[in-house]
TORKOL-4160 file (C-alpha; in steps of 0.2 Angstrom, whole numbers, padded with zeros to 4 digits, m for minus):
428
<pt num="1" X="m0388" Y="0015" Z="0232"/>
<pt num="2" X="m0386" Y="m0002" Z="0223"/>
<pt num="3" X="m0396" Y="m0006" Z="0207"/>
<pt num="4" X="m0407" Y="m0021" Z="0204"/>
<pt num="5" X="m0398" Y="m0030" Z="0190"/>
<pt num="6" X="m0405" Y="m0040" Z="0175"/>
<pt num="7" X="m0403" Y="m0058" Z="0171"/>
<pt num="8" X="m0389" Y="m0063" Z="0160"/>
<pt num="9" X="m0398" Y="m0074" Z="0147"/>
<pt num="10" X="m0394" Y="m0066" Z="0130"/>
<pt num="11" X="m0379" Y="m0071" Z="0119"/>
<pt num="12" X="m0365" Y="m0060" Z="0114"/>
<pt num="13" X="m0369" Y="m0061" Z="0096"/>
<pt num="14" X="m0384" Y="m0048" Z="0098"/>
<pt num="15" X="m0373" Y="m0036" Z="0108"/>
<pt num="16" X="m0374" Y="m0023" Z="0093"/>
<pt num="17" X="m0393" Y="m0024" Z="0092"/>
<pt num="18" X="m0394" Y="m0022" Z="0111"/>
<pt num="19" X="m0382" Y="m0007" Z="0111"/>
<pt num="20" X="m0394" Y="0002" Z="0099"/>
<pt num="21" X="m0409" Y="m0002" Z="0110"/>
<pt num="22" X="m0399" Y="0005" Z="0125"/>
<pt num="23" X="m0395" Y="0021" Z="0116"/>
<pt num="24" X="m0414" Y="0023" Z="0112"/>
<pt num="25" X="m0419" Y="0019" Z="0130"/>
<pt num="26" X="m0407" Y="0032" Z="0137"/>
<pt num="27" X="m0414" Y="0045" Z="0125"/>
<pt num="28" X="m0431" Y="0041" Z="0131"/>
<pt num="29" X="m0426" Y="0042" Z="0149"/>
<pt num="30" X="m0418" Y="0060" Z="0147"/>
<pt num="31" X="m0431" Y="0067" Z="0136"/>
<pt num="32" X="m0448" Y="0059" Z="0143"/>
<pt num="33" X="m0453" Y="0052" Z="0159"/>
<pt num="34" X="m0436" Y="0051" Z="0168"/>
<pt num="35" X="m0424" Y="0065" Z="0173"/>
<pt num="36" X="m0429" Y="0078" Z="0159"/>
<pt num="37" X="m0416" Y="0087" Z="0150"/>
<pt num="38" X="m0417" Y="0106" Z="0149"/>
<pt num="39" X="m0407" Y="0119" Z="0140"/>
<pt num="40" X="m0390" Y="0120" Z="0148"/>
<pt num="41" X="m0386" Y="0136" Z="0158"/>
<pt num="42" X="m0370" Y="0144" Z="0162"/>
<pt num="43" X="m0365" Y="0144" Z="0180"/>
<pt num="44" X="m0374" Y="0158" Z="0190"/>
<pt num="45" X="m0377" Y="0163" Z="0207"/>
<pt num="46" X="m0393" Y="0155" Z="0214"/>
<pt num="47" X="m0399" Y="0165" Z="0229"/>
<pt num="48" X="m0411" Y="0158" Z="0242"/>
<pt num="49" X="m0413" Y="0171" Z="0256"/>
<pt num="50" X="m0417" Y="0160" Z="0271"/>
<pt num="51" X="m0421" Y="0176" Z="0281"/>
<pt num="52" X="m0436" Y="0180" Z="0270"/>
<pt num="53" X="m0454" Y="0175" Z="0275"/>
<pt num="54" X="m0457" Y="0157" Z="0275"/>
<pt num="55" X="m0465" Y="0149" Z="0260"/>
<pt num="56" X="m0476" Y="0136" Z="0268"/>
<pt num="57" X="m0490" Y="0141" Z="0279"/>
<pt num="58" X="m0483" Y="0132" Z="0294"/>
<pt num="59" X="m0465" Y="0138" Z="0292"/>
<pt num="60" X="m0456" Y="0122" Z="0288"/>
<pt num="61" X="m0449" Y="0127" Z="0271"/>
<pt num="62" X="m0439" Y="0143" Z="0273"/>
<pt num="63" X="m0434" Y="0145" Z="0255"/>
<pt num="64" X="m0436" Y="0138" Z="0237"/>
<pt num="65" X="m0424" Y="0142" Z="0223"/>
<pt num="66" X="m0428" Y="0137" Z="0205"/>
<pt num="67" X="m0413" Y="0129" Z="0196"/>
<pt num="68" X="m0411" Y="0122" Z="0179"/>
<pt num="69" X="m0404" Y="0105" Z="0186"/>
<pt num="70" X="m0405" Y="0098" Z="0204"/>
<pt num="71" X="m0390" Y="0101" Z="0216"/>
<pt num="72" X="m0382" Y="0086" Z="0223"/>
<pt num="73" X="m0369" Y="0086" Z="0237"/>
<pt num="74" X="m0351" Y="0083" Z="0234"/>
<pt num="75" X="m0337" Y="0077" Z="0246"/>
<pt num="76" X="m0333" Y="0095" Z="0250"/>
<pt num="77" X="m0343" Y="0102" Z="0264"/>
<pt num="78" X="m0357" Y="0114" Z="0259"/>
<pt num="79" X="m0352" Y="0112" Z="0240"/>
<pt num="80" X="m0365" Y="0105" Z="0228"/>
<pt num="81" X="m0364" Y="0101" Z="0210"/>
<pt num="82" X="m0378" Y="0104" Z="0197"/>
<pt num="83" X="m0383" Y="0088" Z="0188"/>
<pt num="84" X="m0386" Y="0094" Z="0171"/>
<pt num="85" X="m0390" Y="0080" Z="0158"/>
<pt num="86" X="m0381" Y="0090" Z="0144"/>
<pt num="87" X="m0365" Y="0086" Z="0153"/>
<pt num="88" X="m0361" Y="0103" Z="0160"/>
<pt num="89" X="m0358" Y="0101" Z="0179"/>
<pt num="90" X="m0357" Y="0118" Z="0189"/>
<pt num="91" X="m0352" Y="0119" Z="0207"/>
<pt num="92" X="m0360" Y="0130" Z="0220"/>
<pt num="93" X="m0356" Y="0133" Z="0238"/>
<pt num="94" X="m0370" Y="0136" Z="0251"/>
<pt num="95" X="m0365" Y="0151" Z="0262"/>
<pt num="96" X="m0374" Y="0166" Z="0269"/>
<pt num="97" X="m0391" Y="0158" Z="0266"/>
<pt num="98" X="m0388" Y="0155" Z="0247"/>
<pt num="99" X="m0379" Y="0146" Z="0233"/>
<pt num="100" X="m0365" Y="0155" Z="0225"/>
<pt num="101" X="m0356" Y="0148" Z="0210"/>
<pt num="102" X="m0338" Y="0142" Z="0213"/>
<pt num="103" X="m0326" Y="0152" Z="0203"/>
<pt num="104" X="m0311" Y="0140" Z="0205"/>
<pt num="105" X="m0319" Y="0125" Z="0196"/>
<pt num="106" X="m0308" Y="0117" Z="0182"/>
<pt num="107" X="m0311" Y="0105" Z="0168"/>
<pt num="108" X="m0302" Y="0093" Z="0157"/>
<pt num="109" X="m0306" Y="0080" Z="0143"/>
<pt num="110" X="m0304" Y="0062" Z="0148"/>
<pt num="111" X="m0306" Y="0045" Z="0140"/>
<pt num="112" X="m0309" Y="0029" Z="0149"/>
<pt num="113" X="m0308" Y="0012" Z="0142"/>
<pt num="114" X="m0322" Y="0000" Z="0147"/>
<pt num="115" X="m0326" Y="m0017" Z="0139"/>
<pt num="116" X="m0312" Y="m0012" Z="0126"/>
<pt num="117" X="m0322" Y="0003" Z="0121"/>
<pt num="118" X="m0315" Y="0021" Z="0123"/>
<pt num="119" X="m0327" Y="0032" Z="0131"/>
<pt num="120" X="m0324" Y="0051" Z="0131"/>
<pt num="121" X="m0331" Y="0064" Z="0143"/>
<pt num="122" X="m0327" Y="0082" Z="0149"/>
<pt num="123" X="m0323" Y="0081" Z="0167"/>
<pt num="124" X="m0328" Y="0096" Z="0178"/>
<pt num="125" X="m0319" Y="0096" Z="0194"/>
<pt num="126" X="m0315" Y="0106" Z="0210"/>
<pt num="127" X="m0300" Y="0106" Z="0222"/>
<pt num="128" X="m0301" Y="0113" Z="0240"/>
<pt num="129" X="m0286" Y="0109" Z="0250"/>
<pt num="130" X="m0283" Y="0090" Z="0249"/>
<pt num="131" X="m0300" Y="0086" Z="0243"/>
<pt num="132" X="m0305" Y="0084" Z="0225"/>
<pt num="133" X="m0322" Y="0081" Z="0217"/>
<pt num="134" X="m0326" Y="0080" Z="0199"/>
<pt num="135" X="m0340" Y="0074" Z="0187"/>
<pt num="136" X="m0342" Y="0070" Z="0169"/>
<pt num="137" X="m0355" Y="0062" Z="0157"/>
<pt num="138" X="m0355" Y="0052" Z="0141"/>
<pt num="139" X="m0371" Y="0051" Z="0130"/>
<pt num="140" X="m0371" Y="0046" Z="0112"/>
<pt num="141" X="m0381" Y="0062" Z="0109"/>
<pt num="142" X="m0367" Y="0072" Z="0116"/>
<pt num="143" X="m0352" Y="0064" Z="0107"/>
<pt num="144" X="m0349" Y="0059" Z="0089"/>
<pt num="145" X="m0336" Y="0046" Z="0094"/>
<pt num="146" X="m0341" Y="0028" Z="0089"/>
<pt num="147" X="m0344" Y="0020" Z="0106"/>
<pt num="148" X="m0352" Y="0003" Z="0105"/>
<pt num="149" X="m0360" Y="m0006" Z="0120"/>
<pt num="150" X="m0362" Y="0010" Z="0130"/>
<pt num="151" X="m0375" Y="0024" Z="0127"/>
<pt num="152" X="m0373" Y="0032" Z="0145"/>
<pt num="153" X="m0358" Y="0033" Z="0157"/>
<pt num="154" X="m0357" Y="0044" Z="0172"/>
<pt num="155" X="m0340" Y="0048" Z="0179"/>
<pt num="156" X="m0335" Y="0054" Z="0196"/>
<pt num="157" X="m0318" Y="0059" Z="0202"/>
<pt num="158" X="m0313" Y="0058" Z="0220"/>
<pt num="159" X="m0298" Y="0056" Z="0232"/>
<pt num="160" X="m0289" Y="0040" Z="0231"/>
<pt num="161" X="m0293" Y="0030" Z="0247"/>
<pt num="162" X="m0278" Y="0023" Z="0257"/>
<pt num="163" X="m0272" Y="0007" Z="0251"/>
<pt num="164" X="m0279" Y="0008" Z="0233"/>
<pt num="165" X="m0265" Y="0016" Z="0224"/>
<pt num="166" X="m0253" Y="0031" Z="0223"/>
<pt num="167" X="m0260" Y="0042" Z="0210"/>
<pt num="168" X="m0269" Y="0058" Z="0213"/>
<pt num="169" X="m0287" Y="0052" Z="0212"/>
<pt num="170" X="m0299" Y="0038" Z="0209"/>
<pt num="171" X="m0310" Y="0039" Z="0194"/>
<pt num="172" X="m0327" Y="0030" Z="0195"/>
<pt num="173" X="m0339" Y="0025" Z="0181"/>
<pt num="174" X="m0357" Y="0021" Z="0183"/>
<pt num="175" X="m0368" Y="0015" Z="0169"/>
<pt num="176" X="m0386" Y="0016" Z="0177"/>
<pt num="177" X="m0395" Y="0031" Z="0170"/>
<pt num="178" X="m0409" Y="0030" Z="0183"/>
<pt num="179" X="m0396" Y="0035" Z="0196"/>
<pt num="180" X="m0390" Y="0051" Z="0186"/>
<pt num="181" X="m0396" Y="0064" Z="0199"/>
<pt num="182" X="m0393" Y="0053" Z="0215"/>
<pt num="183" X="m0378" Y="0056" Z="0226"/>
<pt num="184" X="m0377" Y="0038" Z="0232"/>
<pt num="185" X="m0371" Y="0027" Z="0217"/>
<pt num="186" X="m0363" Y="0010" Z="0215"/>
<pt num="187" X="m0349" Y="0012" Z="0202"/>
<pt num="188" X="m0345" Y="m0002" Z="0190"/>
<pt num="189" X="m0328" Y="0003" Z="0185"/>
<pt num="190" X="m0313" Y="0009" Z="0196"/>
<pt num="191" X="m0298" Y="0018" Z="0189"/>
<pt num="192" X="m0284" Y="0028" Z="0195"/>
<pt num="193" X="m0282" Y="0046" Z="0188"/>
<pt num="194" X="m0267" Y="0057" Z="0187"/>
<pt num="195" X="m0273" Y="0076" Z="0187"/>
<pt num="196" X="m0256" Y="0082" Z="0181"/>
<pt num="197" X="m0255" Y="0070" Z="0166"/>
<pt num="198" X="m0274" Y="0067" Z="0163"/>
<pt num="199" X="m0270" Y="0048" Z="0161"/>
<pt num="200" X="m0281" Y="0035" Z="0169"/>
<pt num="201" X="m0277" Y="0016" Z="0172"/>
<pt num="202" X="m0288" Y="0001" Z="0178"/>
<pt num="203" X="m0287" Y="m0003" Z="0196"/>
<pt num="204" X="m0296" Y="m0020" Z="0194"/>
<pt num="205" X="m0294" Y="m0035" Z="0183"/>
<pt num="206" X="m0306" Y="m0043" Z="0171"/>
<pt num="207" X="m0299" Y="m0060" Z="0176"/>
<pt num="208" X="m0315" Y="m0071" Z="0178"/>
<pt num="209" X="m0326" Y="m0058" Z="0173"/>
<pt num="210" X="m0340" Y="m0063" Z="0161"/>
<pt num="211" X="m0352" Y="m0053" Z="0149"/>
<pt num="212" X="m0369" Y="m0047" Z="0152"/>
<pt num="213" X="m0385" Y="m0047" Z="0141"/>
<pt num="214" X="m0378" Y="m0032" Z="0132"/>
<pt num="215" X="m0362" Y="m0041" Z="0127"/>
<pt num="216" X="m0352" Y="m0030" Z="0139"/>
<pt num="217" X="m0341" Y="m0036" Z="0153"/>
<pt num="218" X="m0352" Y="m0038" Z="0168"/>
<pt num="219" X="m0354" Y="m0022" Z="0178"/>
<pt num="220" X="m0355" Y="m0031" Z="0195"/>
<pt num="221" X="m0338" Y="m0039" Z="0196"/>
<pt num="222" X="m0328" Y="m0026" Z="0206"/>
<pt num="223" X="m0338" Y="m0011" Z="0211"/>
<pt num="224" X="m0335" Y="0004" Z="0222"/>
<pt num="225" X="m0347" Y="0014" Z="0232"/>
<pt num="226" X="m0347" Y="0028" Z="0245"/>
<pt num="227" X="m0346" Y="0017" Z="0260"/>
<pt num="228" X="m0331" Y="0008" Z="0254"/>
<pt num="229" X="m0323" Y="0024" Z="0249"/>
<pt num="230" X="m0325" Y="0031" Z="0266"/>
<pt num="231" X="m0319" Y="0015" Z="0275"/>
<pt num="232" X="m0301" Y="0018" Z="0268"/>
<pt num="233" X="m0298" Y="0000" Z="0267"/>
<pt num="234" X="m0285" Y="m0010" Z="0257"/>
<pt num="235" X="m0291" Y="m0015" Z="0240"/>
<pt num="236" X="m0309" Y="m0019" Z="0246"/>
<pt num="237" X="m0322" Y="m0020" Z="0232"/>
<pt num="238" X="m0341" Y="m0024" Z="0232"/>
<pt num="239" X="m0345" Y="m0039" Z="0220"/>
<pt num="240" X="m0361" Y="m0047" Z="0214"/>
<pt num="241" X="m0351" Y="m0059" Z="0203"/>
<pt num="242" X="m0358" Y="m0075" Z="0211"/>
<pt num="243" X="m0376" Y="m0070" Z="0210"/>
<pt num="244" X="m0389" Y="m0068" Z="0197"/>
<pt num="245" X="m0390" Y="m0051" Z="0189"/>
<pt num="246" X="m0407" Y="m0047" Z="0196"/>
<pt num="247" X="m0401" Y="m0050" Z="0214"/>
<pt num="248" X="m0398" Y="m0037" Z="0227"/>
<pt num="249" X="m0386" Y="m0048" Z="0236"/>
<pt num="250" X="m0367" Y="m0045" Z="0235"/>
<pt num="251" X="m0350" Y="m0049" Z="0243"/>
<pt num="252" X="m0335" Y="m0039" Z="0248"/>
<pt num="253" X="m0319" Y="m0045" Z="0240"/>
<pt num="254" X="m0301" Y="m0041" Z="0243"/>
<pt num="255" X="m0287" Y="m0038" Z="0230"/>
<pt num="256" X="m0297" Y="m0038" Z="0213"/>
<pt num="257" X="m0282" Y="m0029" Z="0205"/>
<pt num="258" X="m0274" Y="m0032" Z="0189"/>
<pt num="259" X="m0262" Y="m0046" Z="0196"/>
<pt num="260" X="m0265" Y="m0064" Z="0193"/>
<pt num="261" X="m0269" Y="m0067" Z="0211"/>
<pt num="262" X="m0286" Y="m0073" Z="0214"/>
<pt num="263" X="m0297" Y="m0061" Z="0224"/>
<pt num="264" X="m0301" Y="m0066" Z="0242"/>
<pt num="265" X="m0319" Y="m0066" Z="0248"/>
<pt num="266" X="m0320" Y="m0056" Z="0264"/>
<pt num="267" X="m0339" Y="m0058" Z="0267"/>
<pt num="268" X="m0354" Y="m0064" Z="0257"/>
<pt num="269" X="m0372" Y="m0062" Z="0256"/>
<pt num="270" X="m0374" Y="m0043" Z="0260"/>
<pt num="271" X="m0390" Y="m0034" Z="0256"/>
<pt num="272" X="m0382" Y="m0023" Z="0243"/>
<pt num="273" X="m0395" Y="m0008" Z="0246"/>
<pt num="274" X="m0387" Y="m0004" Z="0263"/>
<pt num="275" X="m0369" Y="m0001" Z="0268"/>
<pt num="276" X="m0363" Y="0013" Z="0280"/>
<pt num="277" X="m0346" Y="0018" Z="0286"/>
<pt num="278" X="m0342" Y="0027" Z="0303"/>
<pt num="279" X="m0326" Y="0028" Z="0313"/>
<pt num="280" X="m0316" Y="0015" Z="0303"/>
<pt num="281" X="m0330" Y="0002" Z="0302"/>
<pt num="282" X="m0342" Y="m0003" Z="0288"/>
<pt num="283" X="m0359" Y="m0007" Z="0294"/>
<pt num="284" X="m0370" Y="m0019" Z="0284"/>
<pt num="285" X="m0384" Y="m0032" Z="0285"/>
<pt num="286" X="m0387" Y="m0050" Z="0278"/>
<pt num="287" X="m0404" Y="m0057" Z="0274"/>
<pt num="288" X="m0408" Y="m0074" Z="0281"/>
<pt num="289" X="m0423" Y="m0085" Z="0283"/>
<pt num="290" X="m0436" Y="m0075" Z="0294"/>
<pt num="291" X="m0425" Y="m0060" Z="0297"/>
<pt num="292" X="m0408" Y="m0052" Z="0294"/>
<pt num="293" X="m0392" Y="m0049" Z="0304"/>
<pt num="294" X="m0382" Y="m0034" Z="0306"/>
<pt num="295" X="m0363" Y="m0034" Z="0305"/>
<pt num="296" X="m0348" Y="m0022" Z="0306"/>
<pt num="297" X="m0332" Y="m0025" Z="0296"/>
<pt num="298" X="m0315" Y="m0016" Z="0299"/>
<pt num="299" X="m0304" Y="m0009" Z="0286"/>
<pt num="300" X="m0293" Y="m0025" Z="0286"/>
<pt num="301" X="m0308" Y="m0036" Z="0283"/>
<pt num="302" X="m0312" Y="m0042" Z="0301"/>
<pt num="303" X="m0331" Y="m0046" Z="0303"/>
<pt num="304" X="m0341" Y="m0045" Z="0319"/>
<pt num="305" X="m0360" Y="m0050" Z="0320"/>
<pt num="306" X="m0369" Y="m0036" Z="0330"/>
<pt num="307" X="m0388" Y="m0041" Z="0331"/>
<pt num="308" X="m0402" Y="m0051" Z="0323"/>
<pt num="309" X="m0419" Y="m0044" Z="0318"/>
<pt num="310" X="m0435" Y="m0051" Z="0313"/>
<pt num="311" X="m0444" Y="m0047" Z="0297"/>
<pt num="312" X="m0438" Y="m0044" Z="0279"/>
<pt num="313" X="m0425" Y="m0031" Z="0274"/>
<pt num="314" X="m0438" Y="m0025" Z="0262"/>
<pt num="315" X="m0449" Y="m0019" Z="0277"/>
<pt num="316" X="m0436" Y="m0006" Z="0282"/>
<pt num="317" X="m0429" Y="0010" Z="0275"/>
<pt num="318" X="m0410" Y="0012" Z="0278"/>
<pt num="319" X="m0401" Y="0029" Z="0279"/>
<pt num="320" X="m0384" Y="0032" Z="0287"/>
<pt num="321" X="m0382" Y="0023" Z="0304"/>
<pt num="322" X="m0401" Y="0020" Z="0305"/>
<pt num="323" X="m0415" Y="0009" Z="0299"/>
<pt num="324" X="m0433" Y="0013" Z="0300"/>
<pt num="325" X="m0447" Y="0000" Z="0300"/>
<pt num="326" X="m0460" Y="0006" Z="0288"/>
<pt num="327" X="m0476" Y="0001" Z="0297"/>
<pt num="328" X="m0471" Y="0003" Z="0315"/>
<pt num="329" X="m0459" Y="0018" Z="0313"/>
<pt num="330" X="m0447" Y="0009" Z="0325"/>
<pt num="331" X="m0430" Y="0018" Z="0323"/>
<pt num="332" X="m0414" Y="0008" Z="0326"/>
<pt num="333" X="m0396" Y="0013" Z="0326"/>
<pt num="334" X="m0387" Y="m0001" Z="0317"/>
<pt num="335" X="m0370" Y="0002" Z="0325"/>
<pt num="336" X="m0377" Y="0001" Z="0343"/>
<pt num="337" X="m0394" Y="m0008" Z="0342"/>
<pt num="338" X="m0402" Y="0006" Z="0351"/>
<pt num="339" X="m0420" Y="0008" Z="0346"/>
<pt num="340" X="m0433" Y="0022" Z="0348"/>
<pt num="341" X="m0452" Y="0022" Z="0345"/>
<pt num="342" X="m0455" Y="0036" Z="0332"/>
<pt num="343" X="m0472" Y="0030" Z="0330"/>
<pt num="344" X="m0477" Y="0036" Z="0347"/>
<pt num="345" X="m0474" Y="0054" Z="0342"/>
<pt num="346" X="m0482" Y="0053" Z="0325"/>
<pt num="347" X="m0501" Y="0055" Z="0324"/>
<pt num="348" X="m0502" Y="0047" Z="0306"/>
<pt num="349" X="m0491" Y="0045" Z="0291"/>
<pt num="350" X="m0495" Y="0055" Z="0276"/>
<pt num="351" X="m0493" Y="0042" Z="0263"/>
<pt num="352" X="m0480" Y="0028" Z="0260"/>
<pt num="353" X="m0463" Y="0030" Z="0268"/>
<pt num="354" X="m0450" Y="0033" Z="0255"/>
<pt num="355" X="m0435" Y="0041" Z="0262"/>
<pt num="356" X="m0429" Y="0047" Z="0279"/>
<pt num="357" X="m0413" Y="0054" Z="0287"/>
<pt num="358" X="m0407" Y="0058" Z="0305"/>
<pt num="359" X="m0397" Y="0073" Z="0309"/>
<pt num="360" X="m0378" Y="0070" Z="0314"/>
<pt num="361" X="m0382" Y="0072" Z="0333"/>
<pt num="362" X="m0396" Y="0060" Z="0332"/>
<pt num="363" X="m0410" Y="0072" Z="0339"/>
<pt num="364" X="m0419" Y="0076" Z="0322"/>
<pt num="365" X="m0428" Y="0064" Z="0310"/>
<pt num="366" X="m0435" Y="0068" Z="0293"/>
<pt num="367" X="m0447" Y="0056" Z="0284"/>
<pt num="368" X="m0453" Y="0059" Z="0267"/>
<pt num="369" X="m0469" Y="0050" Z="0260"/>
<pt num="370" X="m0476" Y="0047" Z="0243"/>
<pt num="371" X="m0495" Y="0049" Z="0240"/>
<pt num="372" X="m0507" Y="0047" Z="0226"/>
<pt num="373" X="m0507" Y="0066" Z="0221"/>
<pt num="374" X="m0497" Y="0074" Z="0236"/>
<pt num="375" X="m0482" Y="0071" Z="0246"/>
<pt num="376" X="m0479" Y="0072" Z="0264"/>
<pt num="377" X="m0465" Y="0076" Z="0276"/>
<pt num="378" X="m0463" Y="0073" Z="0295"/>
<pt num="379" X="m0451" Y="0083" Z="0304"/>
<pt num="380" X="m0448" Y="0074" Z="0321"/>
<pt num="381" X="m0439" Y="0081" Z="0336"/>
<pt num="382" X="m0433" Y="0065" Z="0344"/>
<pt num="383" X="m0427" Y="0074" Z="0360"/>
<pt num="384" X="m0442" Y="0085" Z="0363"/>
<pt num="385" X="m0454" Y="0071" Z="0356"/>
<pt num="386" X="m0463" Y="0083" Z="0345"/>
<pt num="387" X="m0468" Y="0081" Z="0326"/>
<pt num="388" X="m0473" Y="0094" Z="0313"/>
<pt num="389" X="m0480" Y="0089" Z="0296"/>
<pt num="390" X="m0482" Y="0096" Z="0279"/>
<pt num="391" X="m0493" Y="0088" Z="0265"/>
<pt num="392" X="m0493" Y="0096" Z="0247"/>
<pt num="393" X="m0486" Y="0092" Z="0230"/>
<pt num="394" X="m0468" Y="0095" Z="0225"/>
<pt num="395" X="m0459" Y="0092" Z="0241"/>
<pt num="396" X="m0446" Y="0080" Z="0233"/>
<pt num="397" X="m0442" Y="0070" Z="0217"/>
<pt num="398" X="m0437" Y="0052" Z="0216"/>
<pt num="399" X="m0425" Y="0056" Z="0203"/>
<pt num="400" X="m0415" Y="0065" Z="0216"/>
<pt num="401" X="m0419" Y="0057" Z="0232"/>
<pt num="402" X="m0406" Y="0062" Z="0245"/>
<pt num="403" X="m0409" Y="0072" Z="0260"/>
<pt num="404" X="m0394" Y="0084" Z="0264"/>
<pt num="405" X="m0392" Y="0091" Z="0281"/>
<pt num="406" X="m0385" Y="0109" Z="0281"/>
<pt num="407" X="m0383" Y="0110" Z="0299"/>
<pt num="408" X="m0391" Y="0103" Z="0315"/>
<pt num="409" X="m0408" Y="0111" Z="0312"/>
<pt num="410" X="m0410" Y="0113" Z="0293"/>
<pt num="411" X="m0409" Y="0101" Z="0278"/>
<pt num="412" X="m0411" Y="0102" Z="0259"/>
<pt num="413" X="m0422" Y="0092" Z="0247"/>
<pt num="414" X="m0425" Y="0094" Z="0228"/>
<pt num="415" X="m0442" Y="0095" Z="0220"/>
<pt num="416" X="m0448" Y="0095" Z="0202"/>
<pt num="417" X="m0460" Y="0106" Z="0194"/>
<pt num="418" X="m0467" Y="0106" Z="0176"/>
<pt num="419" X="m0454" Y="0120" Z="0171"/>
<pt num="420" X="m0440" Y="0118" Z="0183"/>
<pt num="421" X="m0432" Y="0110" Z="0198"/>
<pt num="422" X="m0433" Y="0118" Z="0215"/>
<pt num="423" X="m0420" Y="0117" Z="0229"/>
<pt num="424" X="m0430" Y="0117" Z="0245"/>
<pt num="425" X="m0422" Y="0123" Z="0262"/>
<pt num="426" X="m0431" Y="0116" Z="0277"/>
<pt num="427" X="m0430" Y="0121" Z="0295"/>
<pt num="428" X="m0435" Y="0113" Z="0312"/>
């Protein structure tokens, strides 16, 4: 999910003062109202016996597991990582109705250079077959290194997409602390990483890149996100360079590497909060006056307009290949334009629609809603045209907003209590 950026109005000479403020804000975020830090725990088996009696009175939630930090999905099927704000990332595999610690996880110390600053982190990673996934965290409170301009950096290691380089893996860096526990991030720095040597190198150039209000090189010059990673295109990047920093509009550019060749603009004016890849095509939408259009883009940059829609993109929720109109609950598949009336099988919506997800086979829909003191969940069987609901506190947390499908009939959310986090396993 893309971040709303801040306007570039402050001069470079106050960068040091802004860096100090950034360090303080990160501290406040992790130790007050945001994702709260708790004492780091050693990896351990987290059991959720889904054969046990149901927790909720209507049988929707099959199990709850208390965890020190929320679990977020990785690129490896059924493998999750705990998002610990102390920088210790532990891997767990979901099997036999529970989460068991992965004994084959490894770690290595890395240093990445951003805005001419060396940022250290300990990278925790896991290799299964040809797939690698890894995570690291830099905070000024965790390291004694003199790192200016940056108080927070989240590192993610993944496979190198085709066409981007020949090294073992791609190393991505995100500087938005609000997205710490979210699986869907837009990364500001893109590097290659050699697992054998532990060395990294920049994949993108700083040519034409200006500074932001922190005195750092702008974080929206050549970005990477999950949709582009899965597209396996050739040197395609997301860029907001031609827009104000508070804009949610972005472009896709080609060849922002370290050569002197000027990047080529593939497409412009994308709604940065939605991109999805399936079957070698990237699906996106572009706002326009009195509506928006949907498009598909191939890995080699060919763009095709698919359909036009009335209303603002802000009136819709987007997830995967689908968009859901918040008021009418009209569900539309972006790639095909096929629409379903979810509202006709829902008696009422328990709060303000916040997140939704559709199962891989397209037959199940989950809608999570925010309320004043409670949260609501609607579990809709689109094939059978039935809907079940649950309204109570503690069904999900905005700090970890993803809905993760475990199979065709069950999914996972993360909730937050006063003393711990909870992994909830739901079933239709």
